[in-house]
Structure formats: structure tokens, C-alpha cells
C-alpha positions as CSV (number, residue, x, y, z in Angstrom):
1,M,1.2,-0.8,-61.3
2,V,2.4,2.6,-62.5
3,V,2.1,1.8,-66.2
4,G,-1.6,0.7,-65.7
5,R,-2.4,4.0,-63.9
6,Q,-0.8,6.1,-66.5
7,L,-2.6,4.2,-69.3
8,K,-5.9,4.7,-67.4
9,S,-5.2,8.4,-67.0
10,L,-4.4,8.7,-70.7
11,L,-7.6,6.9,-71.7
12,L,-9.7,9.2,-69.4
13,L,-8.1,12.3,-70.9
14,M,-8.9,11.0,-74.4
15,L,-12.5,10.6,-73.4
16,V,-12.6,14.2,-72.2
17,I,-11.1,15.5,-75.4
18,E,-13.7,13.4,-77.4
19,K,-16.5,14.9,-75.3
20,Y,-15.1,18.3,-76.1
21,F,-15.2,17.8,-79.9
22,V,-18.7,16.1,-79.8
23,L,-20.1,19.1,-77.9
24,R,-18.4,21.5,-80.3
25,S,-19.9,19.6,-83.3
26,L,-23.3,19.9,-81.6
27,G,-23.0,23.7,-81.5
28,A,-21.3,24.4,-78.1
29,Q,-19.0,27.4,-78.2
30,D,-15.4,27.5,-77.1
31,E,-16.2,29.8,-74.2
32,Q,-18.7,27.3,-72.8
33,L,-16.2,24.4,-72.7
34,Y,-13.3,24.0,-70.3
35,L,-10.9,21.1,-69.6
36,T,-10.8,21.0,-65.8
37,D,-8.4,19.2,-63.6
38,V,-10.1,18.1,-60.4
39,T,-9.4,16.2,-57.3
40,K,-11.8,13.4,-56.5
41,Q,-11.9,14.0,-52.7
42,Y,-13.2,10.6,-51.5
43,Y,-10.4,8.8,-53.4
44,N,-7.7,11.5,-53.2
45,T,-7.0,11.2,-56.9
46,T,-6.9,13.8,-59.7
47,H,-8.3,13.5,-63.2
48,M,-9.4,15.7,-66.1
49,I,-13.0,16.4,-66.7
50,L,-15.0,18.5,-69.2
51,S,-16.9,21.5,-67.7
52,Y,-19.8,22.8,-69.8
53,F,-21.1,26.3,-69.0
54,A,-24.6,26.5,-70.6
55,E,-24.6,30.2,-69.6
56,S,-21.6,32.3,-68.7
57,N,-20.9,32.8,-65.0
58,N,-23.2,29.9,-64.2
59,I,-22.5,26.6,-62.5
60,P,-21.1,24.2,-65.1
61,F,-22.5,20.8,-66.0
62,I,-20.0,17.9,-65.6
63,P,-20.1,14.9,-68.0
64,D,-17.7,13.0,-65.6
65,N,-16.0,9.8,-66.6
66,Y,-16.8,8.2,-63.2
67,N,-20.5,9.1,-63.1
68,S,-22.9,8.2,-66.0
69,R,-25.3,11.1,-65.1
70,I,-24.5,14.6,-66.2
71,L,-24.8,16.8,-63.0
72,A,-24.3,20.4,-62.2
73,A,-20.9,20.9,-60.5
74,D,-22.6,21.8,-57.2
75,K,-24.6,18.5,-57.2
76,G,-21.4,16.4,-57.3
77,P,-19.7,17.4,-54.1
78,D,-16.7,15.0,-54.4
79,L,-15.0,17.0,-57.1
80,L,-12.7,19.9,-56.2
81,P,-11.4,22.0,-59.1
82,I,-7.7,22.7,-59.3
83,Y,-7.6,24.6,-62.6
84,R,-9.5,24.9,-65.9
85,F,-8.6,26.0,-69.3
86,N,-9.9,26.2,-72.9
87,V,-8.6,27.4,-76.2
88,Q,-9.0,31.0,-75.1
89,S,-7.8,31.2,-71.4
90,S,-7.1,29.4,-68.2
91,F,-8.4,30.0,-64.6
92,L,-7.6,29.0,-61.1
93,P,-11.0,28.5,-59.3
94,D,-11.5,30.4,-56.0
95,A,-11.3,27.1,-54.1
96,A,-7.8,26.4,-55.4
97,L,-6.6,29.8,-54.1
98,K,-7.5,29.1,-50.5
């Protein structure tokens, strides 16, 4: 049902935004946090996640809505980034340009 999928997508996006504000309130800086649109490869679906870069130009940690563990992006091989953005900028990851 289309309405059900749209509602689920909206709820997941709301969770991502909530995680963003929680991490900001805990001291994370804007340049460390990105909203990232990803494709979940095994299910061929897209959804929004929060990417947290503890250090600049490092592999981000992903508090994903589908996995209760917070993993580094290279430890969760089923997510392929499409694009990411924050309040300062937006990026197309190298994988999206190929």
C-alpha cells in the first residue's frame, strides 16, 4: 500500500532528524553530522540515515534505523550512499559518481 510506505518513510525521516538534534544537544558540531540518502542494497530500497563523522575525512558512524548497533559505514556493507547534506553543504559520494 502506497500510503503505508509513505508514512513509514516519513516516520524514519523524523527519527533521523531527532537523532540529529540529540547529537547536537550532546555537543556534536554541524560539520560532523550529515543527513545521508542511501540505498539498502539487499532490499533495493532507499532511506535517509544520519552520518556522524567523529573526525573529519574519516569513516562515519551510522546510527541506522534498521540496525540497533551503531557501526562504522564500512562495517555495514549493505548501505550505498547516494548523497549527503548538512546545514553547511551537500556532497555526492564517489560511489554515486561511478
